[in-house]
C-alpha positions in Angstrom: -62.2 16.0 -56.7 -65.6 15.0 -57.0 -66.0 19.1 -57.9 -63.2 18.0 -61.2 -65.7 15.3 -62.4 -68.5 17.5 -62.2 -66.9 20.3 -64.6 -65.3 18.0 -66.7 -68.0 16.0 -68.3 -70.0 19.6 -68.3 -67.6 20.3 -70.7 -67.7 17.5 -72.5 -71.0 17.8 -72.7 -71.3 20.9 -74.8 -68.9 18.2 -77.7 -72.6 17.5 -78.1 -72.8 21.3 -79.8 -69.9 20.5 -82.8 -71.2 16.3 -83.5 -72.1 16.6 -87.3 -69.7 19.9 -87.9 -66.7 19.0 -86.7 -65.0 15.0 -86.7 -64.4 13.6 -83.2 -61.2 13.8 -82.9 -61.6 17.2 -83.8 -63.5 18.6 -80.8 -60.1 19.2 -78.7 -59.6 22.5 -81.4 -62.4 24.2 -79.7 -63.3 23.1 -76.4 -59.8 23.3 -75.2 -59.0 26.8 -75.7 -63.0 27.7 -74.9 -62.1 26.0 -71.0 -58.9 27.7 -71.0 -61.0 31.5 -71.8 -63.4 30.8 -69.7 -60.8 29.7 -66.6 -59.3 33.4 -67.3 -63.3 34.6 -67.4 -63.7 33.9 -63.5 -60.5 34.1 -62.5 -60.9 38.4 -64.0 -64.6 38.4 -62.9 -64.0 40.2 -59.9 -61.9 42.7 -60.8 -63.0 43.8 -64.1 -64.9 46.8 -63.3 -61.6 48.1 -61.7 -60.1 47.3 -65.1 -62.1 49.2 -66.9 -62.3 52.0 -64.4 -58.7 52.7 -64.6 -57.9 52.2 -68.4 -58.8 56.3 -68.7 -56.3 56.9 -66.2 -53.2 55.1 -68.1 -53.5 56.0 -71.3 -51.6 58.9 -70.1 -48.7 56.7 -69.9 -46.2 56.0 -72.1 -45.7 52.2 -74.0 -47.2 49.4 -73.2 -45.3 47.8 -70.2 -45.7 50.8 -68.2 -49.5 50.9 -68.7 -50.2 46.5 -68.6 -47.8 46.8 -64.7 -50.2 49.5 -63.7 -53.8 47.6 -65.2 -52.6 43.8 -64.2 -52.1 45.0 -60.6 -55.6 46.2 -60.7 -56.9 42.7 -61.8 -55.3 40.6 -58.9 -52.9 39.4 -61.7 -49.8 39.1 -63.8 -52.0 40.1 -66.5 -55.4 41.7 -67.6 -58.3 42.4 -70.1 -59.6 45.5 -70.9 -61.8 44.9 -73.7 -65.5 45.5 -72.8 -66.5 42.6 -73.3 -66.9 39.4 -70.9 -68.8 35.9 -71.8 -71.7 37.5 -70.2 -71.9 40.5 -72.3 -70.6 38.5 -75.2 -73.7 36.3 -75.1 -75.9 39.3 -74.9 -75.7 40.4 -78.6 -76.4 37.3 -79.8 -75.6 38.9 -83.9 -72.6 39.7 -82.9 -71.2 37.2 -81.3 -67.8 36.6 -83.3 -66.7 40.2 -83.5 -67.2 40.5 -79.8 -65.5 37.3 -78.9 -62.3 38.4 -81.3 -62.7 42.0 -79.2 -62.6 40.2 -76.2 -59.6 37.8 -77.2 -57.3 40.9 -78.2 -58.2 42.7 -75.1 -55.6 39.9 -73.3 -52.4 41.5 -72.3 -49.6 40.1 -74.2 -48.6 37.2 -72.1 -51.9 36.0 -72.3 -52.9 36.8 -75.6 -50.2 35.2 -77.1 -51.1 31.9 -75.0 -54.2 32.1 -77.4 -52.4 32.1 -80.0 -51.4 28.6 -80.3 -54.7 27.1 -79.9 -55.1 28.9 -83.4 -58.7 29.2 -82.4 -59.2 32.5 -84.9 -60.1 29.9 -87.4 -62.4 27.7 -85.4 -64.2 31.0 -84.4 -64.8 31.9 -88.5 -66.0 28.1 -88.7 -68.3 28.3 -86.3 -69.7 31.2 -87.3 -69.9 29.8 -90.6 -73.9 30.0 -91.5 -73.3 26.2 -92.6 -72.8 25.4 -89.1 -74.2 28.5 -86.7 -73.1 26.8 -83.6 -70.7 30.1 -81.8 -73.4 31.6 -80.1 -74.5 28.4 -78.6 -71.4 27.2 -77.5 -70.0 30.2 -75.9 -73.3 30.5 -74.2 -73.1 26.4 -72.9 -69.2 28.0 -71.6 -70.9 30.4 -70.3 -73.0 28.4 -67.7 -70.3 26.7 -66.6 -68.6 28.3 -63.7 -64.9 27.7 -63.4 -64.3 31.0 -60.5 -63.9 28.1 -57.4 -61.7 26.1 -59.2 -57.9 25.5 -57.3 -55.6 24.8 -59.9 -54.5 21.5 -59.1 -58.6 20.6 -60.2 -58.0 22.7 -63.4 -55.3 20.6 -64.1 -57.6 17.4 -63.7 -60.7 19.1 -65.8 -57.9 19.6 -68.4 -56.9 16.9 -68.0 -59.9 14.7 -68.5 -60.4 16.6 -71.1 -57.4 15.7 -73.1 -57.3 12.1 -72.0 -60.9 11.7 -73.4 -60.2 13.3 -76.6 -56.4 11.5 -77.1 -58.7 8.1 -76.7 -61.6 9.8 -79.7 -58.5 10.1 -82.3 -56.8 7.0 -81.3 -53.6 7.7 -79.7 -51.0 5.7 -79.0 -50.3 4.1 -75.4 -47.3 6.7 -74.9 -48.9 9.7 -74.9 -50.2 10.0 -71.2 -51.1 11.9 -68.9 -49.8 11.5 -64.9 -52.2 10.7 -62.2 -52.2 13.4 -58.9 -51.0 10.3 -56.5 -47.5 9.6 -58.5 -47.0 13.5 -59.1 -47.4 13.4 -55.4 -45.1 11.3 -54.6 -42.8 12.1 -56.9 -42.6 14.7 -55.9 -42.5 14.1 -52.2 -39.5 11.5 -52.8 -37.8 14.5 -54.9 -38.0 17.3 -51.6 -37.4 14.0 -48.8 -33.6 15.0 -47.7 -34.0 18.9 -48.6 -37.2 19.6 -46.2 -35.1 21.4 -44.0 -33.8 23.5 -46.6 -36.9 24.6 -47.8 -38.4 25.8 -44.3 -35.7 28.7 -44.3 -35.9 32.1 -44.4 -36.3 33.4 -48.2 -35.3 30.4 -50.2 -35.5 30.6 -53.8 -35.2 27.2 -55.9 -35.7 26.2 -59.5 -38.0 23.2 -60.6 -37.9 22.3 -64.3 -39.5 20.2 -66.2 -38.7 19.0 -69.9 -41.7 17.5 -71.3 -44.5 19.1 -68.9 -47.2 18.6 -71.1 -50.1 20.7 -69.2 -48.0 21.7 -66.1 -48.8 18.6 -63.3 -45.6 18.2 -61.7 -44.8 22.2 -62.1 -47.8 23.2 -59.9 -47.5 19.6 -57.7 -43.8 20.5 -56.8 -45.0 24.2 -56.6 -48.0 23.3 -54.3 -45.8 21.2 -52.0 -43.1 23.9 -51.2 -45.3 26.2 -50.2 -47.1 23.9 -48.2 -43.5 23.4 -46.8 -42.6 27.1 -46.6 -44.6 30.3 -47.9 -42.8 32.5 -47.6 -40.7 30.1 -49.8 -40.3 30.5 -53.7 -39.6 27.4 -56.0 -39.4 29.4 -59.8 -40.7 26.5 -62.0 -39.9 26.1 -66.3 -40.6 23.6 -68.5 -41.1 22.9 -72.0 -43.7 21.5 -74.7 -44.2 19.9 -78.0 -48.0 19.3 -77.9 -49.1 23.6 -79.0 -52.3 23.1 -77.2 -50.8 21.1 -74.0 -48.1 24.1 -73.8 -51.0 26.7 -74.0 -52.8 25.1 -70.6 -49.3 25.0 -69.1 -48.7 28.5 -69.4 -52.2 29.8 -68.9 -52.0 27.8 -65.5 -48.8 29.6 -65.2 -50.1 33.1 -65.4 -53.0 33.3 -63.2 -50.6 31.2 -60.4 -48.3 34.2 -60.6 -45.2 32.5 -62.2 -43.4 34.0 -65.1 -44.9 32.2 -68.0 -42.0 32.8 -70.2 -40.6 30.2 -68.6 -42.4 27.7 -70.3 -41.1 27.4 -73.8 -42.5 25.8 -77.1 -41.1 23.7 -79.2 -39.0 19.9 -79.4 -36.7 19.7 -76.5 -34.1 17.4 -78.7 -34.7 19.3 -81.4 -34.7 23.4 -79.7 -33.3 23.2 -76.3 -35.1 26.1 -74.9 -33.8 26.8 -71.9 -29.9 26.1 -73.2 -27.3 26.6 -70.7 -29.5 26.9 -67.5 -29.1 24.9 -64.9 -32.0 23.6 -62.3 -31.7 22.8 -58.3 -34.8 19.9 -59.0 -36.2 18.3 -62.3 -39.3 16.2 -63.0 -40.8 14.9 -65.4 -42.9 11.7 -67.1 -41.7 11.9 -70.9 -43.6 9.7 -73.4 -42.9 5.9 -73.0 -41.4 3.7 -76.2 -41.9 7.0 -78.5 -39.3 7.1 -81.3 -37.3 9.8 -82.1 -36.9 9.9 -85.9 -38.1 13.4 -86.8 -35.2 15.0 -84.3 -32.3 12.3 -85.7 -30.5 14.2 -87.8 -30.1 17.4 -84.3 -29.7 14.6 -81.6 -27.1 12.3 -83.8 -24.9 15.3 -84.6 -24.8 17.3 -81.3 -23.8 13.4 -79.9 -20.9 13.1 -82.5 -19.6 16.9 -82.6 -20.0 17.5 -79.3 -18.9 14.7 -77.2 -19.6 14.5 -73.2 -19.6 18.1 -74.1 -23.1 18.1 -75.5 -26.2 16.4 -73.8 -26.5 13.0 -75.5 -21.9 12.3 -74.8 -23.1 9.1 -73.3 -24.7 6.7 -75.6 -27.7 7.1 -77.6 -31.0 4.1 -77.4 -33.1 2.4 -79.7 -34.6 4.7 -82.4 -37.6 3.4 -81.5 -37.9 5.0 -77.3 -35.9 8.4 -76.7 -36.7 8.1 -73.1 -33.1 7.7 -71.6 -32.7 10.8 -74.2 -34.8 12.9 -71.6 -32.6 11.9 -68.6 -29.3 12.5 -70.8 -30.9 16.2 -71.1 -31.9 16.6 -67.7 -28.2 15.4 -66.6 -26.8 17.9 -68.6 -29.1 20.8 -66.8 -27.8 19.7 -63.4 -25.7 22.1 -61.2 -22.2 21.4 -59.7 -23.4 22.1 -56.3 -26.3 19.4 -56.8 -29.5 18.8 -58.2 -32.4 16.3 -57.7 -33.7 14.4 -60.4 -37.5 12.3 -60.8 -38.6 10.5 -63.8 -41.2 7.8 -64.7 -40.2 5.3 -66.7 -41.7 2.1 -68.3 -39.5 -1.2 -67.9 -37.2 -0.8 -71.2 -35.0 1.2 -69.9 -33.3 -0.7 -67.1 -32.7 -3.5 -69.1 -33.1 -3.1 -72.8 -29.8 -3.1 -74.9 -26.6 -5.8 -74.2 -23.7 -4.5 -73.1 -21.8 -1.8 -75.4 -25.6 -1.0 -77.3 -26.6 2.6 -75.9 -28.4 2.0 -74.2 -26.7 0.1 -71.8 -23.9 2.5 -72.4 -26.4 5.5 -70.6 -27.1 3.0 -67.8 -23.2 2.9 -67.0 -22.2 6.6 -67.2 -25.0 6.8 -65.0 -24.1 4.9 -62.7 -20.4 4.5 -62.9 -20.6 8.2 -61.7 -22.9 7.7 -58.9 -25.6 9.4 -59.7 -28.6 6.4 -59.8 -29.7 7.2 -56.1 -33.2 4.8 -56.7 -35.3 2.9 -57.9 -39.5 2.4 -57.6 -41.2 0.1 -59.0 -44.9 1.5 -59.1 -48.3 -0.6 -59.4 -49.8 -1.6 -62.6 -52.9 -0.2 -64.2 -52.1 3.5 -63.0 -51.9 5.8 -66.1 -55.1 6.5 -67.7 -53.7 5.2 -71.4 -51.5 2.7 -70.7 -51.7 -0.4 -68.1 -48.1 -1.3 -68.3 -45.5 -1.1 -64.9 -43.1 2.3 -64.8 -41.0 2.7 -62.4 -39.6 6.3 -60.6 -35.8 6.6 -61.2 -34.4 8.7 -58.5 -30.9 10.7 -59.8 -28.7 12.7 -57.3 -25.2 14.5 -58.1 -24.6 15.0 -54.4 -25.5 11.9 -52.7 -25.7 11.6 -49.1 -23.1 9.8 -47.5 -24.7 6.6 -46.4 -26.0 6.2 -50.3 -23.0 7.0 -52.0 -21.7 3.9 -53.8 -25.0 2.7 -53.9 -28.6 1.6 -54.9 -31.8 1.3 -53.3 -34.8 -0.6 -55.3 -38.5 -0.2 -54.2 -40.7 -2.4 -54.8 -44.0 -0.4 -54.1 -46.0 -3.0 -56.8 -48.1 -4.8 -54.1 -47.3 -7.6 -53.1 -48.2 -10.0 -49.6 -47.0 -7.8 -46.6 -45.9 -10.7 -44.5 -45.1 -8.8 -41.5 -48.6 -7.8 -41.1 -50.5 -10.7 -42.1 -51.5 -13.5 -39.6 -53.6 -15.7 -41.8 -52.7 -16.9 -45.2 -55.9 -15.7 -46.4 -55.5 -12.2 -46.3 -53.6 -9.6 -48.5 -52.7 -6.8 -46.9 -51.7 -4.4 -49.6 -49.4 -1.1 -48.9 -48.7 0.2 -52.0 -52.5 1.0 -54.1 -56.6 0.3 -53.9 -58.9 -0.3 -56.7 -60.7 2.4 -58.1 -64.8 2.7 -57.5 -65.1 3.4 -61.5 -61.7 3.4 -63.8 -60.6 6.3 -66.0 -59.4 4.6 -68.8 -57.0 2.4 -68.1 -56.2 3.6 -64.9 -58.0 1.2 -62.6 -55.8 1.1 -59.4 -54.4 4.6 -57.4 -51.9 4.9 -54.6 -53.2 6.0 -51.3 -52.5 9.7 -50.0 -53.2 9.9 -46.5 -50.4 8.7 -44.2 -47.3 6.8 -43.0 -48.7 3.7 -43.2 -49.3 2.8 -46.3 -49.5 4.2 -50.3 -47.6 8.1 -50.9 -46.6 8.2 -47.4 -45.4 4.1 -46.3 -43.8 4.8 -50.3 -41.8 8.3 -48.7 -41.0 6.4 -45.6 -39.3 3.3 -47.4 -37.1 5.4 -49.1 -36.2 8.0 -46.3 -35.3 5.4 -44.2 -32.4 4.2 -46.1 -33.2 0.8 -44.2 -32.9 -3.5 -45.8 -36.3 -5.0 -46.1 -38.8 -7.2 -47.8 -39.9 -4.1 -50.3 -36.7 -2.5 -49.8 -33.0 -3.4 -50.8 -29.9 -1.4 -51.0 -27.2 -3.2 -53.5 -23.7 -1.3 -54.3 -23.2 -0.2 -57.8 -20.8 -2.5 -59.3 -24.0 -5.0 -58.6 -25.5 -4.3 -61.8 -22.6 -4.3 -64.3 -21.0 -7.2 -66.0 -18.6 -8.2 -68.8 -19.8 -9.4 -72.0 -17.7 -12.4 -72.8 -16.9 -14.6 -76.3 -16.6 -17.7 -75.2 -14.6 -19.5 -78.4 -13.5 -23.8 -79.3 -11.0 -24.9 -81.0 -12.5 -25.7 -85.1 -11.2 -29.9 -84.3 -11.4 -29.9 -88.1 -8.5 -27.7 -88.9 -6.5 -28.3 -85.9 -6.6 -31.5 -86.3 -3.9 -31.2 -89.2 -1.8 -29.1 -87.7 -1.5 -31.4 -84.6 -1.2 -34.7 -86.4 2.1 -34.5 -88.9 4.4 -36.2 -87.0 1.7 -38.8 -87.1 2.1 -40.2 -90.3 -0.8 -43.2 -90.0 -2.8 -40.7 -89.0 -1.9 -38.3 -92.5 -2.1 -41.6 -94.4 -5.2 -41.8 -93.2 -6.3 -38.5 -94.4 -5.5 -39.6 -98.0 -6.8 -42.3 -98.7 -10.7 -42.5 -96.2 -13.9 -41.5 -97.1 -15.5 -38.2 -96.4 -17.2 -40.3 -93.7 -14.6 -42.1 -92.3 -12.8 -38.7 -92.3 -15.7 -36.9 -90.3 -15.5 -40.2 -87.4 -11.9 -39.6 -86.8 -12.6 -36.1 -86.4 -15.1 -37.0 -83.7 -12.6 -39.1 -82.0 -10.1 -36.9 -82.5 -12.0 -34.0 -80.6 -12.2 -36.9 -77.3 -8.2 -37.6 -77.6 -7.4 -33.4 -77.9 -9.5 -33.3 -74.4 -7.3 -36.3 -73.4 -4.3 -35.2 -74.2 -4.3 -31.7 -72.7 -5.4 -33.8 -69.2 -2.5 -35.9 -69.3 0.1 -32.7 -70.1 1.2 -33.8 -73.6 -0.8 -30.4 -75.2 -0.6 -27.5 -73.1 -3.5 -24.8 -74.6 -3.3 -20.9 -73.3 -6.1 -19.6 -75.1 -6.5 -19.8 -78.5 -2.2 -20.8 -78.9 -1.6 -24.2 -78.0 1.8 -25.5 -77.5 2.6 -29.6 -78.4 5.7 -31.9 -78.0 9.1 -29.8 -78.7 7.1 -26.7 -77.8 5.4 -26.0 -81.4 2.4 -23.4 -80.6 -0.2 -23.6 -83.0 -2.7 -21.2 -83.0 -6.0 -22.6 -82.8 -8.9 -21.2 -85.1 -11.7 -21.0 -83.5 -15.3 -22.5 -85.1 -18.3 -20.3 -85.6 -20.7 -22.6 -84.5 -19.5 -23.3 -81.3 -18.9 -19.6 -80.1 -21.4 -18.7 -77.5 -21.2 -15.7 -75.1 -21.5 -15.4 -71.3 -22.7 -12.0 -69.5 -20.5 -12.1 -66.0 -21.4 -10.0 -62.8 -18.7 -8.1 -61.4 -20.5 -9.0 -58.1 -20.8 -12.6 -56.9 -23.7 -13.9 -54.3 -22.0 -15.8 -51.4 -23.3 -16.8 -48.4 -25.9 -15.3 -46.7 -26.2 -12.1 -49.6 -23.1 -11.6 -49.0 -21.0 -10.4 -52.5 -17.9 -10.1 -53.0 -16.2 -9.1 -56.8 -14.8 -11.9 -59.6 -12.7 -11.7 -62.0 -13.6 -13.0 -65.7 -10.7 -15.1 -65.3 -12.0 -16.7 -61.6 -15.7 -17.1 -63.4 -14.0 -18.4 -66.4 -12.4 -21.3 -64.2 -15.2 -21.7 -62.3 -18.1 -22.2 -64.5 -16.5 -23.1 -68.1 -13.4 -24.7 -67.4 -14.9 -27.9 -66.0 -16.9 -27.9 -68.6 -15.6 -27.4 -71.7 -11.1 -27.1 -70.9 -10.1 -26.6 -74.5 -12.7 -23.1 -74.3 -11.0 -20.2 -74.1 -12.3 -15.8 -73.7 -11.2 -14.0 -77.1 -10.6 -10.7 -74.6 -10.7 -8.7 -77.9 -13.8 -8.5 -78.0 -14.9 -8.4 -74.0 -17.5 -5.3 -73.6 -18.9 -3.5 -70.0 -22.8 -3.6 -69.8 -25.4 -2.8 -67.4 -28.6 -3.5 -66.1 -31.2 -3.2 -64.1 -33.4 -6.7 -63.6 -36.5 -5.6 -61.0 -38.0 -8.1 -61.2 -35.3 -10.6 -59.9 -33.9 -8.8 -57.5 -37.6 -9.3 -55.8 -38.1 -12.4 -56.8 -39.6 -15.1 -54.5 -40.3 -18.6 -55.1 -43.0 -20.5 -54.7 -42.5 -24.1 -54.6 -44.8 -26.6 -56.6 -47.8 -28.2 -55.3 -47.1 -31.8 -54.9 -47.8 -34.7 -56.7 -49.9 -36.3 -54.2 -51.8 -33.0 -53.7 -52.8 -32.8 -56.9 -53.6 -36.1 -57.2 -56.3 -35.7 -54.5 -57.3 -33.2 -56.0 -58.1 -34.9 -59.4 -59.8 -37.8 -57.8 -62.8 -35.5 -56.0 -63.5 -33.7 -59.1 -63.6 -37.4 -60.7 -65.9 -38.7 -58.0 -68.1 -35.1 -57.8 -67.9 -35.9 -62.2 -69.6 -39.6 -61.2 -71.7 -38.4 -58.4 -73.1 -35.5 -61.2 -73.8 -38.0 -64.6 -75.8 -40.9 -61.1 -78.1 -37.9 -60.3 -79.0 -37.2 -63.9 -79.9 -40.5 -64.7 -81.9 -40.5 -61.2 
């Protein structure tokens, strides 16, 4: 992969020519389309003359489609360029670079030419050709000297993403605007295809892969490459949608070069205009932006949620406006095939637990888990991504789980904790999940090793595939993540006292004649009296109904100041970590009643919630240091300090 960095550095050096005439944040408007053009030029170079020689022969054919078909075949690609110009010939005529460059661009077949149009590059040609700037020739010449012919698709993907990362830094884009490191995609792809490896080796197999936020197409490319390695005769048709015009154009050009159908890549906001509406796919991969709001699409999303309900894409719920991550997952689930679809998606920590019971996020988690679609979640190391150092998680969703996985969720902690099984010496810290990079790229300081099954991608995929519990893998029933959010009420004693004491004339007389301070004191004493009478059986309370002597029933008014809330898990942990169901009433009798016997639950306010508190499940208690050890350290420091002072005095 060293080659990609050298090429990216050379291309970035061309940006120096733009200094003074372009803002740094606008460099990408020139560098990216020129990189795409040069890449296409290099790919077509071996058969360019053959295409030109064939041109007179195809003039007799009727229709552009027929002509394109012949010329594409001659070019050895599913696109061609029929202009007499290429980069070599353009720079050979320094006085007519602008017109010749436009002639060259217009010579591309329709599918390729449309890609260039998304860059709005014609405006940049005028700008660079303006006598005030006069840099067009030098820019084209600089790219002509960069050979991209030997770069494979993965290396070119790295080049584009490295460039876009640098441009993003120049324009101070948010940490959510990032690109997925290739080793993270490889991990996701390995897990996505893990249980289907045998199916994918069958003769003539055809499958589909979709990414609703495909960026420059990295996930689609690596997914296709993985399937080809399993079975050279397999066909994986890729589909995607991208909102950023530059990324869209880069992705589409990559699909064009590799022989995929570029029309399967759609442009636009996935939420507002689903470019692949009613389509369903065998596999889906995505890394949607972290923490990006959906205000611009709010009106359309709300309308679909309210009008279509579960017949639409967002029926399960709507997350908070400042994070649309779970909207992407709902969108993907809507494209699952009834026969079975597998999804791998990258999230930050927010979708695991944000939102209380009844909120949009909790309802989406509830919908997914209660339908038994959540298969596994993998916690990744931090500092893996270029523009953010936050912790990330891969969710695996499957609507046709293997029998052994039904009703369960596997959690894998791949953050890089100590492997106790391999440590003979406490001073060693063997990390099987990540390694430090020789040189950081933005915020990316760690990478996941890609070789073998003892560490990195292979080891994580093995943990997932084995589906066994160990220090890094927990397997929990679906109900483990569910809870009831209950409202615990307590009496408003000030109001209750006047009701239950109506037959106690002395108390009434007291209330009529006592000062406010004395009455308040009596109210406080009455609270203790009330509890005592319940214990003696003179008064009986059930919920907010109090039965006193002569079976008189009184509805207790709750005190808003004493209102409390409890999250009651569906399952409680017994000895040896065994899990058993527990009702709200059982929990209440065990945890609340002994401390607040007069409290009750307002059942009308009870809500169901789901959350995945990942850190809690892998928490390792580290005992505090003993006072003896701390004291010894302090005395040692004092002794060292005194010795140093004495040395100075001497």
